[in-house]
C-alpha positions as CSV (number, residue, x, y, z in Angstrom):
1,M,37.3,-17.3,3.5
2,T,35.0,-20.5,3.5
3,P,33.8,-21.7,7.4
4,D,35.8,-25.2,6.3
5,R,39.0,-23.9,5.6
6,P,41.1,-24.4,9.0
7,F,43.0,-21.7,11.0
8,T,44.4,-21.1,14.2
9,L,42.8,-18.8,17.1
10,V,45.5,-17.7,19.7
11,L,44.5,-15.7,22.9
12,S,47.0,-13.6,24.8
13,G,46.9,-13.1,28.5
14,G,45.8,-9.8,30.1
15,G,43.9,-10.1,33.4
16,L,40.3,-9.3,32.8
17,K,41.0,-7.4,29.5
18,G,40.9,-10.8,28.3
19,L,36.9,-10.8,28.4
20,A,37.8,-9.4,25.2
21,H,38.2,-12.5,23.9
22,V,34.7,-13.7,24.0
23,G,34.0,-10.5,21.5
24,V,36.2,-11.8,19.5
25,L,34.6,-15.2,19.2
26,R,31.3,-13.4,18.7
27,A,33.0,-11.8,15.7
28,L,34.1,-14.9,14.3
29,E,31.0,-16.9,14.9
30,E,28.7,-14.2,13.0
31,R,30.7,-14.9,10.1
32,G,30.7,-18.6,10.5
33,L,34.7,-18.8,11.1
34,V,35.0,-21.6,13.5
35,P,39.2,-22.4,14.4
36,S,40.5,-25.5,14.2
37,L,42.5,-24.9,17.0
38,V,42.6,-22.6,19.7
39,V,46.1,-22.2,21.7
40,G,45.6,-19.9,24.8
41,S,47.6,-18.5,27.6
42,S,46.4,-16.9,31.1
43,I,42.8,-15.5,30.6
44,G,43.1,-16.7,27.0
45,S,43.3,-20.2,28.1
46,L,40.2,-19.9,30.0
47,I,38.2,-18.1,27.3
48,G,39.5,-20.9,25.0
49,A,38.7,-23.8,27.2
50,A,35.1,-22.6,27.5
51,W,34.8,-22.2,24.0
52,A,36.2,-25.8,23.3
53,A,34.0,-27.6,25.9
54,G,31.1,-26.4,24.1
55,A,29.5,-23.3,26.1
56,S,27.9,-20.6,23.2
57,V,29.0,-17.3,23.0
58,R,25.7,-15.8,24.4
59,Q,26.8,-18.0,27.4
60,M,29.9,-16.7,28.0
61,Q,29.2,-13.1,27.6
62,D,26.2,-13.6,30.4
63,R,28.9,-15.2,32.7
64,A,31.7,-12.6,32.2
65,L,28.7,-10.0,32.8
66,A,27.8,-11.9,35.9
67,V,31.6,-12.1,37.4
68,R,32.5,-10.1,40.5
69,R,35.9,-9.5,42.3
70,R,35.2,-11.9,45.3
71,D,34.8,-14.6,42.7
72,V,38.3,-14.4,41.9
73,F,40.2,-12.5,44.4
74,Q,40.2,-13.3,48.1
75,M,43.1,-12.5,50.2
76,A,45.7,-14.9,51.7
77,H,45.4,-13.9,55.4
78,T,46.4,-16.8,57.0
79,D,49.5,-17.8,54.7
80,M,50.9,-14.1,54.4
81,A,50.2,-13.8,58.4
82,L,51.7,-17.1,59.1
83,R,54.4,-17.5,56.3
84,R,54.7,-14.0,55.4
85,L,57.7,-13.8,52.7
86,L,57.4,-18.0,52.5
87,A,53.6,-17.2,51.6
88,P,53.0,-18.6,47.9
89,A,50.7,-16.0,46.7
90,L,48.6,-12.6,47.9
91,Y,45.6,-14.2,47.0
92,R,44.0,-17.9,47.8
93,R,43.4,-20.4,44.8
94,E,40.1,-21.7,45.8
95,P,37.8,-18.9,44.4
96,L,39.8,-19.0,40.8
97,E,39.5,-22.8,40.7
98,A,36.0,-22.9,41.5
99,L,35.3,-20.1,38.6
100,V,37.2,-22.7,36.5
101,R,35.4,-25.7,37.1
102,S,32.1,-24.1,36.7
103,L,33.0,-23.3,33.4
104,V,34.8,-26.6,32.4
105,G,33.9,-29.1,34.8
106,S,36.3,-32.0,35.6
107,I,36.7,-33.2,31.8
108,T,40.0,-34.0,30.3
109,F,41.5,-32.7,27.1
110,R,40.9,-35.9,25.3
111,D,37.1,-35.3,26.0
112,L,36.7,-31.7,24.5
113,P,34.6,-31.5,21.4
114,R,37.2,-29.0,20.0
115,R,41.0,-28.9,19.9
116,L,42.7,-26.7,22.3
117,L,46.2,-26.0,23.7
118,V,46.9,-24.4,27.1
119,S,50.1,-22.9,27.6
120,T,51.7,-23.2,31.3
121,T,55.1,-22.5,32.7
122,D,57.5,-25.2,34.6
123,L,58.0,-23.2,37.9
124,Q,61.0,-25.7,38.7
125,S,62.9,-26.0,34.6
126,G,61.1,-22.6,33.1
127,T,60.1,-24.3,30.2
128,Q,57.1,-24.1,28.0
129,V,54.6,-26.9,28.4
130,L,51.4,-27.2,26.1
131,W,48.4,-29.4,27.8
132,G,46.4,-30.7,25.1
133,L,49.2,-32.2,23.1
134,P,49.2,-36.1,22.2
135,G,50.7,-37.1,25.2
136,L,49.0,-34.7,28.2
137,L,45.3,-35.6,27.1
138,D,44.3,-37.1,30.0
139,T,45.1,-34.4,32.3
140,R,41.9,-32.5,33.3
141,V,41.5,-28.7,31.3
142,A,40.4,-27.3,34.9
143,D,44.1,-27.9,36.4
144,A,46.0,-27.0,33.0
145,V,43.6,-23.4,33.0
146,V,44.2,-22.9,36.8
147,A,48.0,-23.3,36.4
148,S,48.1,-20.9,33.3
149,C,46.2,-18.1,35.0
150,A,48.6,-19.0,38.3
151,L,50.1,-15.3,37.8
152,P,53.4,-15.7,40.1
153,G,53.0,-14.3,43.4
154,I,49.3,-13.3,42.9
155,F,48.1,-17.0,42.6
156,P,49.9,-19.9,43.9
157,P,51.3,-22.5,41.4
158,R,49.0,-25.5,40.4
159,V,50.8,-28.9,40.9
160,I,49.8,-31.5,38.3
161,N,51.4,-34.7,38.6
162,G,53.7,-33.6,41.1
163,R,55.2,-30.7,39.2
164,A,54.6,-26.9,39.9
165,Y,53.4,-24.9,37.1
166,V,52.2,-21.2,36.7
167,D,51.0,-18.8,34.1
168,G,52.2,-19.4,30.6
169,A,52.4,-15.8,30.0
170,V,55.7,-16.1,32.0
171,V,57.4,-17.5,28.7
172,E,54.9,-16.8,26.1
173,N,51.9,-14.7,26.9
174,L,50.8,-14.8,22.6
175,P,51.8,-18.2,21.7
176,V,51.9,-18.1,18.5
177,R,55.4,-19.7,17.7
178,L,54.2,-23.1,18.7
179,A,50.8,-22.5,17.7
180,A,52.7,-22.0,14.0
181,T,54.1,-25.4,14.4
182,L,51.0,-27.4,15.6
183,G,48.3,-25.5,13.8
184,E,47.1,-25.4,10.3
185,G,46.3,-22.8,8.0
186,P,46.7,-18.9,8.9
187,I,47.0,-17.8,12.6
188,L,44.4,-15.1,13.9
189,A,46.5,-13.6,17.3
190,V,44.4,-11.9,19.5
191,N,46.7,-9.6,22.2
192,V,45.1,-7.8,24.8
193,G,48.2,-7.3,26.8
194,S,49.1,-3.8,25.0
195,T,50.7,-1.2,27.2
196,G,50.2,1.9,24.9
197,V,48.3,3.9,27.6
198,V,50.4,6.2,30.4
199,R,49.1,4.7,33.7
200,S,48.3,7.5,36.3
201,A,50.0,7.7,39.8
202,T,47.4,6.4,41.9
203,E,47.0,3.1,39.0
204,T,50.5,2.2,40.0
205,E,50.5,2.3,43.6
206,G,51.0,-0.1,46.3
207,F,52.9,-3.8,45.8
208,A,50.2,-5.6,43.2
209,A,49.7,-2.4,41.2
210,T,53.3,-1.8,40.3
211,Y,54.0,-5.6,39.8
212,I,51.2,-6.1,37.3
213,R,52.2,-3.1,35.8
214,G,55.6,-4.2,35.4
215,L,54.7,-7.6,33.7
216,E,52.2,-5.9,31.6
217,I,55.5,-3.8,30.0
218,A,57.8,-7.0,30.2
219,M,54.9,-8.9,28.2
220,Q,54.2,-6.8,25.8
221,T,58.0,-6.0,25.0
222,Q,58.2,-10.0,25.2
223,I,55.1,-9.9,22.5
224,E,56.7,-7.0,20.0
225,G,60.1,-8.9,20.1
226,Q,58.7,-12.1,18.9
227,L,56.6,-10.9,16.3
228,R,59.3,-8.0,14.4
229,A,60.8,-10.8,12.9
230,W,57.9,-13.3,12.0
231,T,58.4,-15.8,9.3
232,G,55.8,-18.3,10.1
233,P,52.7,-18.9,8.4
234,P,50.5,-15.7,7.6
235,L,49.7,-14.3,10.6
236,V,46.7,-11.8,11.4
237,L,46.9,-9.8,14.5
238,V,44.0,-8.4,16.2
239,Q,44.6,-5.6,19.2
240,P,41.5,-4.8,20.9
241,R,41.5,-0.9,22.1
242,V,41.5,-2.1,26.1
243,E,45.0,-0.7,26.8
244,H,43.7,2.0,28.7
245,I,41.8,-0.5,31.1
246,S,43.4,-2.1,34.2
247,M,43.9,-6.1,34.2
248,F,41.9,-6.5,37.1
249,A,38.9,-4.1,36.4
250,F,35.6,-5.4,37.3
251,D,33.2,-2.7,36.0
252,K,34.7,-2.9,32.1
253,T,33.2,-6.0,31.0
254,E,30.9,-4.5,28.7
255,E,33.3,-2.5,26.7
256,L,35.8,-5.3,27.1
257,L,33.3,-7.4,25.3
258,E,32.2,-4.5,22.4
259,A,36.3,-4.3,22.0
260,G,36.8,-7.5,21.3
261,Y,34.1,-7.5,19.2
262,R,34.5,-4.6,17.2
263,S,38.5,-4.7,16.5
264,T,37.7,-8.3,14.9
265,V,35.1,-7.0,12.6
266,Q,37.1,-4.3,11.5
267,T,40.3,-6.8,11.0
268,L,38.7,-8.9,8.8
269,D,37.0,-6.2,7.0
270,Q,40.6,-4.6,6.4
271,L,41.1,-8.1,4.9
272,G,38.1,-8.3,2.8
273,G,36.7,-11.1,5.2
274,R,39.4,-13.6,3.2
275,L,41.3,-14.6,6.2
276,G,42.3,-18.0,4.3
277,A,43.7,-15.9,1.2
278,I,46.1,-13.8,2.7
279,A,49.9,-14.1,1.9
280,G,52.7,-14.6,4.3
281,G,53.9,-12.1,6.7
282,M,51.6,-10.3,9.3
283,H,48.4,-8.4,8.9
284,P,46.5,-6.0,8.5
285,T,49.3,-3.3,6.9
286,R,48.8,0.3,6.7
287,R,50.7,2.9,4.5
288,L,51.1,6.0,6.8
289,R,53.1,9.4,6.7
290,V,55.1,10.2,9.7
291,L,55.7,13.7,10.8
292,V,57.5,15.4,13.5
293,D,56.5,18.5,15.3
294,E,59.3,20.6,15.4
295,E,58.1,22.8,18.0
296,R,57.6,20.2,20.1
297,C,60.7,18.3,19.4
298,V,63.7,18.7,22.2
299,G,66.1,16.8,20.3
300,C,66.6,13.8,22.4
301,G,67.4,11.4,19.8
302,T,65.0,8.7,21.1
303,C,63.6,8.3,17.9
304,V,66.6,7.7,15.8
305,V,68.1,5.3,18.1
306,Q,64.9,3.4,17.7
307,A,64.1,3.7,13.9
308,P,67.3,5.2,12.3
309,K,65.8,3.8,9.1
310,V,63.4,6.7,9.8
311,F,64.9,9.7,11.4
312,R,67.8,12.1,11.9
313,L,68.8,14.6,13.5
314,D,69.1,17.8,11.2
315,P,71.8,20.5,12.1
316,R,69.9,22.2,15.0
317,G,69.6,19.2,16.5
318,K,66.0,18.6,15.8
319,A,64.6,15.1,14.6
320,E,63.6,15.3,11.0
321,V,61.8,12.4,8.8
322,H,63.7,11.0,5.8
323,T,61.5,8.2,4.8
324,P,58.2,9.6,5.5
325,I,56.0,6.9,3.8
326,Q,56.5,3.8,5.9
327,T,54.2,0.6,5.4
328,W,53.2,-0.7,9.3
329,S,52.2,-3.7,10.5
330,P,50.1,-3.9,13.6
331,I,53.4,-3.9,15.7
332,D,55.3,-0.9,14.1
333,G,55.7,2.3,15.3
334,A,56.7,2.0,18.7
335,Y,58.4,5.4,18.6
336,L,55.6,7.3,18.5
337,L,54.9,6.1,22.4
338,S,58.4,6.5,23.3
339,C,58.8,10.3,22.3
340,P,58.4,12.1,25.6
341,T,57.2,15.1,24.3
342,Y,54.8,13.4,22.1
343,A,56.3,15.4,18.6
344,I,55.8,12.5,16.3
345,S,52.7,11.9,14.5
346,V,51.2,9.8,11.7
347,R,48.6,10.3,9.1
348,P,47.4,8.1,6.2
349,E,49.6,8.5,3.5
350,D,47.3,10.5,1.2
351,S,46.3,13.0,3.9
352,A,47.3,16.6,3.8
353,A,50.5,17.5,5.8
């Protein structure tokens, strides 16, 4: 792909896991790939806004490594004590607002040297609002980003022009649908919200942890649903291996930065470095052989319900694969994680059974 060939970069939400987006930008920069449009939701909007405002990848890396929990999360003790269930959120908005302003200042979308769209949700109407569209260029970038990061119940809604807005992830955590309409060329979408790792009991204790885990599952299910029948322009899905990291882990920044960089490099290598030459559909794809371990299988039938074109139950009530060779896109294979006994596995097509 030539550096001047247009493409759209979409950055998902995912809490602190979104720091992997900085590594993605580093990989693109090394290859001379500059997106013509960045569309971000939640922390994806924060990273996208910093880049669109002119911050270098090095500056973003240094700032990410310096962020501490107190820079984002400060309990709203007064609100919770006085207003109780009427308190707008668990945490105060001021630390988040200060962090965002320190990255993008007070500029409006019209002032940005690079094109940016920030996805938010109108709390009253439930509709998606993309700041940076032609009629919304005079809004301050910082206001839109704070709104996009305002996870309901965690941070208070952000009021802009008299209306309350919350996290764009409520409607579309990976905003590829509108990116397909508003951008040019292929889409490079980065999803850091994957939920493919079982959480321990201690990781789901308390209101905040339970609530966040529920949102993780809902957002990933939403993404898989909208991508499964993708009919838009060519879409390259990058999924950094960060599913084992908590959304609010402040001690994994170096790992997150590296994961974003490594996954982007690997994906581009799989495509031969020619992002602009790919055909329609979702990329990259792999041809795999699906296997079932009979000793582990208990015959629950979950795999048959989820993938009847791949599995069936044999006369003994055990799962068997009737279409072993499958071509997987990056979102295929959910039945692997759904098997309660981990009896299903995959191998590259040419590997020995």
